[in-house]
C-alpha positions in Angstrom: -15.4 0.0 -10.3 -13.5 -0.3 -6.9 -15.6 1.5 -3.9 -13.9 4.2 -2.0 -14.2 5.1 1.8 -13.4 8.7 1.9 -11.2 9.5 4.8 -11.5 13.0 6.0 -9.7 14.8 9.2 -12.3 13.8 11.5 -12.6 9.9 10.8 -9.0 9.3 10.5 -8.5 9.1 14.3 -5.8 10.4 16.5 -2.2 9.8 14.9 -0.3 12.0 17.1 0.5 11.6 20.7 -0.8 14.1 23.4 -4.4 13.7 24.2 -4.0 10.6 22.2 -1.4 11.2 19.5 1.4 13.6 20.8 5.3 12.3 21.1 7.2 13.4 24.3 10.4 12.4 22.5 11.7 11.0 19.4 9.0 10.6 16.5 9.7 10.6 12.7 13.0 11.4 11.2 13.2 12.0 7.7 16.3 12.5 6.0 16.9 14.3 2.4 18.9 12.0 0.1 20.4 12.1 -3.4 17.5 11.1 -5.9 18.2 8.8 -9.0 16.1 10.1 -11.6 15.3 9.4 -15.1 17.0 11.6 -17.5 14.1 12.8 -19.9 16.1 12.9 -22.8 17.5 9.4 -22.6 13.8 7.5 -22.4 10.9 8.0 -24.8 8.9 9.4 -22.0 9.0 9.7 -17.9 5.7 8.1 -18.1 6.6 5.3 -20.3 9.5 4.3 -17.4 7.2 4.4 -14.6 5.3 1.6 -13.1 2.8 1.0 -10.3 3.9 -0.6 -7.1 5.3 -4.0 -7.5 2.4 -5.7 -5.6 -0.4 -4.6 -8.2 1.4 -5.4 -11.3 0.0 -8.3 -13.0 1.3 -10.5 -15.5 -0.2 -8.6 -18.4 0.7 -5.3 -17.0 4.1 -6.3 -16.4 4.8 -7.5 -20.1 3.2 -4.0 -21.1 5.6 -1.9 -19.0 8.5 -4.0 -20.2 7.6 -3.6 -23.9 6.6 0.2 -23.5 10.3 1.2 -23.0 13.4 -0.9 -22.4 14.3 1.1 -19.3 11.0 1.0 -17.4 11.6 0.5 -13.6 9.4 -2.6 -13.6 12.9 -4.4 -15.1 14.3 -3.8 -11.5 11.1 -3.9 -9.2 10.0 -7.2 -11.1 13.4 -8.5 -12.6 12.7 -11.4 -14.6 14.2 -14.7 -12.7 16.5 -16.5 -15.2 16.6 -19.0 -13.9 16.1 -18.4 -10.4 15.0 -15.4 -8.3 18.9 -15.0 -7.1 19.8 -14.2 -10.8 16.9 -12.3 -11.1 18.2 -10.1 -8.5 21.6 -10.1 -10.0 20.1 -8.9 -13.3 18.3 -6.2 -11.3 21.6 -4.9 -10.0 23.4 -5.0 -13.1 20.7 -3.2 -14.9 20.6 -0.3 -12.3 24.6 -0.1 -12.5 24.3 0.1 -16.3 21.7 2.6 -16.5 23.8 5.0 -14.2 26.9 4.4 -16.2 25.3 5.3 -19.3 23.4 8.3 -18.0 19.6 6.6 -18.2 19.7 7.3 -14.0 21.5 10.4 -13.0 22.2 11.5 -9.1 21.1 14.8 -8.1 23.7 17.3 -7.1 22.9 17.8 -3.8 20.6 15.7 -1.0 16.9 16.9 -0.7 13.5 16.0 0.5 11.0 15.5 -2.7 7.6 17.2 -2.6 5.4 14.5 -4.7 2.3 15.6 -6.3 -0.6 13.4 -7.8 -3.7 14.7 -9.6 -6.2 11.9 -10.4 -8.4 12.7 -13.4 -12.2 13.8 -12.7 -13.5 10.6 -14.2 -11.3 9.0 -11.1 -12.7 11.6 -8.5 -9.9 14.4 -9.1 -8.1 13.5 -6.0 -5.1 15.8 -5.3 -2.4 14.2 -3.1 0.9 15.9 -1.8 3.5 14.7 0.5 7.3 14.3 1.2 9.4 11.7 -0.1 12.3 10.8 1.9 14.7 8.6 3.8 13.1 7.9 7.0 14.8 6.2 10.0 13.6 2.4 10.6 12.2 1.5 13.9 10.8 -1.6 15.0 7.2 -1.8 16.0 7.7 -1.8 20.0 9.2 1.9 19.6 5.9 3.3 18.5 6.8 5.3 16.1 5.9 3.7 12.6 2.9 1.5 13.0 2.1 -1.5 11.1 -1.7 -2.6 10.6 -1.5 -5.8 8.6 0.3 -9.0 9.0 3.0 -9.9 6.3 3.9 -13.2 4.8 7.5 -14.6 4.9 7.9 -15.2 1.1 7.3 -11.7 -0.2 9.6 -10.1 2.7 12.2 -12.6 1.4 11.5 -11.5 -1.9 12.0 -8.0 -1.4 15.0 -8.4 1.1 16.7 -10.5 -1.8 16.0 -7.6 -4.4 17.0 -4.9 -2.0 20.1 -6.5 -0.8 21.3 -7.4 -4.4 20.6 -3.8 -5.9 21.8 -1.7 -2.7 19.0 0.3 -3.5 15.5 1.6 -2.5 13.3 1.3 -5.7 10.0 2.6 -4.8 8.6 4.5 -1.7 6.6 3.0 0.9 3.3 5.2 1.6 2.7 6.4 5.1 0.2 8.7 6.6 0.9 11.1 9.9 -1.0 13.9 11.1 1.4 16.9 11.8 0.7 20.6 12.9 0.8 21.8 9.5 4.5 23.1 9.5 5.5 20.5 7.0 2.3 20.7 4.9 3.3 24.7 4.9 6.6 23.9 3.2 4.9 21.7 0.4 2.6 24.5 -0.3 5.4 26.8 -0.8 7.4 24.5 -2.9 4.5 23.5 -5.3 4.5 27.1 -6.2 8.0 27.3 -7.6 8.8 25.1 -11.0 9.0 21.2 -10.7 11.5 18.9 -11.6 9.6 16.9 -13.8 6.0 16.6 -14.8 4.4 13.6 -16.2 0.9 12.2 -16.8 0.8 8.2 -16.8 -1.7 6.0 -18.6 -4.6 6.2 -16.2 -4.6 10.2 -16.4 -2.8 10.7 -13.4 -0.6 14.1 -13.7 2.7 13.4 -11.4 4.8 16.2 -10.3 8.0 16.5 -8.3 10.1 18.9 -6.6 13.5 18.9 -4.4 13.3 20.7 -1.2 17.1 21.9 0.0 16.8 24.8 1.6 17.9 24.5 5.3 14.9 26.4 6.9 12.3 24.6 5.0 14.2 21.2 6.1 14.6 22.4 9.8 10.6 23.2 9.5 9.9 19.8 8.3 12.1 18.5 10.7 10.4 20.0 13.7 7.0 19.1 12.6 7.8 15.3 12.1 9.7 14.8 15.3 6.2 15.2 17.4 4.4 12.7 14.9 4.5 8.9 14.3 3.0 7.4 11.3 0.6 4.4 10.0 2.2 2.3 7.0 -0.7 2.7 4.6 0.7 0.7 1.7 4.2 -1.3 1.8 4.2 -3.8 5.0 6.4 -6.2 3.2 8.8 -3.5 2.0 8.8 -2.1 5.6 9.6 -5.7 7.1 12.3 -5.7 4.6 13.7 -2.5 5.8 13.9 -3.8 9.6 15.3 -7.0 8.4 18.1 -5.3 6.3 18.6 -3.1 9.4 19.5 -6.0 11.7 21.7 -7.6 8.9 24.0 -4.3 8.7 23.7 -3.4 12.4 27.5 -3.6 12.8 27.8 -0.6 10.4 28.2 3.0 12.2 26.1 5.4 10.2 24.7 2.9 7.9 22.8 4.0 5.1 20.6 0.3 5.8 19.2 2.5 8.9 16.9 4.5 6.9 14.0 3.5 4.2 12.5 5.7 1.3 9.1 6.6 2.2 6.3 8.4 0.9 4.7 10.8 4.1 1.2 12.3 3.5 -0.3 14.4 6.2 -4.0 13.4 6.0 -5.0 16.2 8.2 -4.6 18.2 4.8 -4.6 15.5 2.4 -6.9 12.9 3.4 -6.4 9.6 1.3 -8.8 7.2 -0.3 -9.3 3.8 1.5 -10.4 0.9 -0.7 -11.2 -3.1 -0.1 -9.1 -5.7 -1.6 -11.3 -8.7 -2.6 -10.5 -12.2 -2.5 -11.1 -14.6 -5.5 -11.3 -18.4 -4.6 -10.0 -20.2 -7.5 -11.3 -23.5 -6.7 -14.6 -23.2 -4.7 -17.1 -22.7 -7.1 -20.2 -20.2 -5.9 -22.6 -23.3 -5.7 -20.4 -25.0 -3.2 -19.5 -21.9 -1.2 -23.3 -21.0 -0.6 -24.0 -24.8 0.2 -21.4 -24.9 3.0 -23.0 -22.1 4.8 -24.8 -22.9 8.2 -27.2 -21.6 10.0 -25.4 -18.6 11.5 -25.3 -17.3 8.0 -28.0 -15.4 5.9 -28.2 -15.4 2.5 -30.1 -12.7 0.0 -30.4 -13.1 -3.5 -29.6 -13.8 -6.4 -29.9 -10.0 -6.7 -30.3 -8.7 -9.9 -26.7 -7.0 -10.5 -23.2 -6.2 -9.2 -24.8 -2.6 -8.6 -27.4 -3.6 -6.5 -25.6 -6.1 -4.3 -22.9 -3.6 -3.2 -26.1 -1.3 -2.3 -27.5 -3.9 -0.3 -23.7 -4.6 1.3 -23.4 -0.9 2.2 -26.9 -0.9 3.7 -26.1 -4.1 6.0 -23.0 -2.4 6.8 -24.5 0.7 7.8 -27.0 -1.8 10.0 -23.6 -3.4 11.9 -23.6 -6.4 10.2 -20.8 -8.1 8.8 -21.4 -8.6 5.2 -20.2 -10.0 2.0 -21.0 -10.2 -2.0 -20.3 -13.7 -3.1 -20.3 -13.7 -6.9 -19.9 -16.2 -9.5 -21.5 -17.8 -12.7 -22.9 -14.2 -13.2 -25.0 -14.2 -9.8 -24.3 -12.2 -6.8 -25.5 -13.1 -3.1 -25.2 -11.1 -0.1 -24.2 -13.0 2.9 -24.5 -11.6 6.5 -23.4 -12.9 9.7 -22.1 -14.8 11.7 -24.0 -15.4 15.1 -22.1 -14.5 18.2 -21.5 -18.3 19.2 -19.7 -18.4 15.8 -17.7 -15.5 16.3 -16.8 -16.5 19.7 -15.7 -20.1 19.0 -13.3 -18.5 15.9 -12.1 -15.3 17.3 -10.7 -14.9 20.8 -12.5 -12.8 23.0 -9.6 -11.1 24.4 -8.8 -9.1 21.3 -10.6 -5.4 20.5 -14.1 -5.6 19.2 -13.4 -3.8 16.6 -10.9 -6.2 15.5 -13.2 -9.0 16.1 -15.7 -7.4 14.1 -13.8 -6.6 10.9 -14.9 -8.0 7.6 -11.5 -9.5 7.2 -11.2 -11.2 10.6 -14.6 -12.6 10.1 -13.5 -13.8 6.6 -10.2 -15.4 7.5 -11.1 -16.7 10.7 -14.8 -18.1 10.2 -15.3 -18.5 6.6 -12.3 -19.6 5.0 -10.8 -21.4 8.0 -13.9 -23.0 9.2 -16.8 -23.2 6.7 -14.6 -23.4 3.5 -11.5 -24.8 4.7 -9.4 -22.7 1.9 -5.8 -22.7 2.4 -4.1 -19.4 2.1 -2.1 -20.1 -1.0 -1.8 -18.6 -4.4 -3.4 -21.3 -6.0 -6.6 -20.8 -3.9 -7.0 -17.6 -3.1 -6.3 -14.3 -5.2 -6.0 -10.8 -3.8 -7.7 -8.4 -6.5 -8.1 -4.6 -5.7 -10.8 -3.8 -8.7 -14.2 -4.9 -8.1 -15.2 -5.8 -11.5 -11.7 -7.7 -12.0 -12.6 -9.7 -9.1 -15.9 -10.6 -10.6 -14.3 -11.3 -13.7 -11.7 -13.6 -12.3 -14.3 -15.4 -10.5 -16.1 -16.3 -13.9 -12.8 -17.0 -15.6 -11.9 -19.7 -13.0 -15.2 -21.1 -11.9 -14.5 -19.8 -8.9 -15.9 -17.8 -6.2 -15.5 -13.6 -5.4 -15.5 -12.3 -2.0 -16.2 -8.7 -2.2 -15.3 -6.9 0.9 -16.4 -3.3 2.1 -13.9 -0.3 2.7 -12.6 0.0 6.1 -12.3 3.4 7.7 -9.1 4.6 8.2 -9.9 5.6 11.5 -10.5 2.0 12.6 -7.1 0.7 11.1 -5.1 3.6 12.8 -6.9 2.7 16.3 -6.1 -0.9 15.9 -2.4 -0.1 15.2 -2.2 2.0 17.8 -3.2 -0.7 20.3 -0.3 -3.0 18.8 -3.2 -5.0 16.6 -2.9 -6.0 13.4 -5.2 -6.6 10.9 -5.6 -9.8 8.3 -3.2 -9.0 5.5 -4.7 -7.4 2.4 -7.5 -5.5 4.5 -7.0 -2.5 2.9 -5.8 -0.6 0.1 -4.8 3.1 0.8 -4.3 5.5 -2.4 -3.7 6.8 -4.6 -0.3 4.8 -4.3 2.7 6.6 -5.7 4.2 5.7 -8.6 7.5 3.6 -9.0 10.3 5.4 -10.8 9.9 9.0 -10.5 12.8 8.9 -7.9 15.0 6.0 -6.5 17.6 6.3 -3.6 21.0 4.2 -4.1 22.3 3.4 -0.7 25.8 4.0 -2.2 25.0 7.4 -2.6 24.4 7.7 1.0 
């Protein structure tokens, strides 16, 4: 099972400006919109038409979602390319239009902000998360209002741009975190005491509920709170880059709907998120070769008797301030710690913040992958896997090496983002992630 770094109000770091967090002028601007939602009477169930975010759906999961209900939203977010990506985008746009004409998807009568609640099952921690879905004003990183913390790759950005440009819709919300004064959170708390628009439980046991906020006083209260805040992108960096590119493409339009993008904003002062690591699977590097390439700047322990023992050893090494990785393959688990200061200095510029230089993801990519193992950052060489057990299985199946990372605290992520420092991509996995398909935003509806 994936390991979780619990995030509390005390370890998130400041996310508001002022002492380190209050904004003197413009902050977040979240606007209501007319959501597109599935008609429960026209689908097998609401759970059957939802999907995880596009970038965590694997091939097997995609097929399972497609066959579970012919109207599953995965057909929109991951359309089949027949025979090219462009034709896949056109197919998604045609499906979206057809589902609206036939009443599968219907537009809410009035613009709203949407309160979204997720309750995970007890065996997965019983996490309760609540936030607001709305259309957020898009701003570049230099504005300091929406803070990215990871690098992006051109190809996934181009893919999402092509899909959104063709469908003219925001198909899934980006997950952002902020720290408010409690006013918006109070609106959420009052709203969840009323009858929800929908309730459904997905196959992982998570219960999802959605409400519409349309009262002018509530909307004004939310607006006033968010106007003093900035947000950290927790999940969705490629989609935020998509919003930025499409905003630039349509800058000539007055009051352009492309100036906003659909997000889920979660106040982590009230609802802390979970932070998990994203592991690497090196498909073409067997474990013996990975171990043999390590030099004197690394210390290797093991083989350890089990995955649990290896992860416990990693926890202890991290607690002592070391960079620590668990390497798995061929049924074996090894703990690797290091490097020495000279090796780190040669690979990572000394002018970067020390927290960045000592990130496991920084050391992994700048030292191990680039200099020691010389593994290209390409899909055929590196897989990015969220689940620890799945990473170990995938390495065993491919004859490669799984590199298991330790979760990063949100406070570290936020402090680096506030300095304008981006981490290596796929450094963190915040959650729980919002389900895709509960509410969509069509740009044609305004």
